C-alpha positions in Angstrom: 0.1 17.3 40.8 0.0 21.4 39.7 1.3 22.4 36.6 4.1 25.1 36.2 2.9 28.5 36.0 3.2 29.8 32.2 3.9 33.4 33.3 7.7 33.2 34.8 10.5 35.8 34.7 12.4 35.8 31.5 15.4 37.3 30.4 13.9 39.9 28.0 15.0 43.4 28.2 12.6 46.1 29.2 13.1 47.7 25.8 12.5 44.5 23.7 9.1 44.0 25.9 8.1 47.6 24.9 9.3 47.7 21.4 6.2 47.0 19.5 3.9 49.7 21.2 3.3 52.9 19.5 5.5 55.9 21.4 2.7 57.3 23.3 2.5 53.8 25.4 6.0 53.1 25.5 6.5 56.5 27.2 3.6 55.7 29.7 5.5 52.5 30.3 8.8 54.1 30.8 7.4 56.4 33.4 5.3 53.4 35.0 8.3 51.5 35.2 10.4 54.5 36.8 7.6 54.6 39.3 7.2 51.1 40.4 11.0 50.6 40.8 11.1 53.7 42.7 8.2 52.3 45.0 9.9 48.6 45.1 13.6 49.1 44.6 13.7 46.4 42.4 14.6 46.7 38.9 12.2 45.6 35.8 12.0 42.0 35.1 9.8 40.7 32.0 7.6 38.0 33.0 6.5 36.0 30.3 6.8 38.6 27.5 4.0 40.5 28.6 4.0 41.6 32.3 6.8 44.0 33.7 7.4 43.1 37.4 9.3 44.5 40.3 10.2 42.4 43.0 8.2 39.0 44.0 5.9 37.7 46.6 4.9 34.3 47.2 1.3 34.3 45.8 -1.0 31.4 47.7 -3.3 29.9 45.4 -6.7 27.9 46.6 -5.1 24.6 46.4 -2.1 25.9 49.1 0.8 26.0 46.5 3.0 29.1 46.2 4.2 30.7 43.2 6.1 33.7 42.8 4.7 36.5 41.3 5.6 40.2 40.8 5.2 42.4 44.0 4.2 45.4 41.7 3.7 44.9 37.9 2.0 45.9 34.9 1.3 45.1 31.3 1.5 47.9 28.7 0.2 45.7 25.7 -3.5 45.7 25.0 -6.3 48.2 24.8 -5.4 49.6 28.2 -2.4 49.7 30.8 -3.1 46.8 33.3 -1.5 47.5 36.7 -1.2 44.6 39.0 -2.0 45.9 42.8 -3.2 44.0 45.5 -6.7 44.2 46.6 -8.1 44.2 50.2 -5.6 46.6 51.9 -6.8 49.5 54.3 -7.6 52.7 52.3 -7.9 51.2 48.9 -10.9 52.5 47.8 -10.6 56.0 49.0 -7.1 55.9 46.8 -9.1 54.5 44.1 -11.8 57.1 44.5 -9.2 59.9 44.2 -7.1 58.7 41.5 -8.9 59.7 38.4 -10.3 58.0 35.4 -9.7 54.1 35.6 -11.4 50.9 35.6 -10.7 48.1 38.3 -10.7 44.4 38.6 -9.7 42.0 41.4 -6.1 42.8 41.3 -5.9 44.9 38.1 -6.2 48.4 37.7 -6.8 49.5 34.1 -5.6 53.2 33.0 -6.0 54.0 29.2 -3.3 56.6 29.7 -1.0 57.3 32.6 -2.5 60.7 32.5 -5.5 59.8 33.3 -4.3 59.0 36.9 -3.1 61.7 39.6 0.5 61.0 40.0 0.5 61.4 43.6 -2.6 59.4 44.4 -0.8 56.6 42.0 2.3 56.5 43.9 0.1 56.1 47.2 -1.8 53.1 45.9 1.4 51.6 44.4 2.8 51.9 48.0 0.2 50.9 50.0 -0.3 47.5 47.3 3.6 46.7 48.2 3.3 47.7 52.2 0.4 45.0 52.2 2.5 42.5 50.2 5.4 42.8 52.2 5.0 40.0 54.6 5.1 37.4 51.5 8.0 39.1 49.9 10.8 36.9 48.3 14.0 38.3 48.5 
């Protein structure tokens, strides 16, 4: 039997999630939250105390089970901002090439500061990621 996921939506407010961060990181997180809310049309929900998510989709694991996960999300904690974006959609590589200073993982985009990324390209990347997940979106 599959275990319950540890990262789930909580009742924590965005302000409470950001409270322990320095002012520059809090401001980056607020701007990123506004951008993701604009892209998804969904309010911020704190998942597991560390991830700020917007909307949900049904993520399928290798064993076939489905679990809800943020359509778009980020974690402001740690050394870098971690943005959770879909991998494998058409045009992703060209957007990343134009984004600015970043690191990339399979489904994570890492920014030291929000100012390191082109705001226009970041919006395009988030819009494309959300669109790629639209068929699995949970409403």
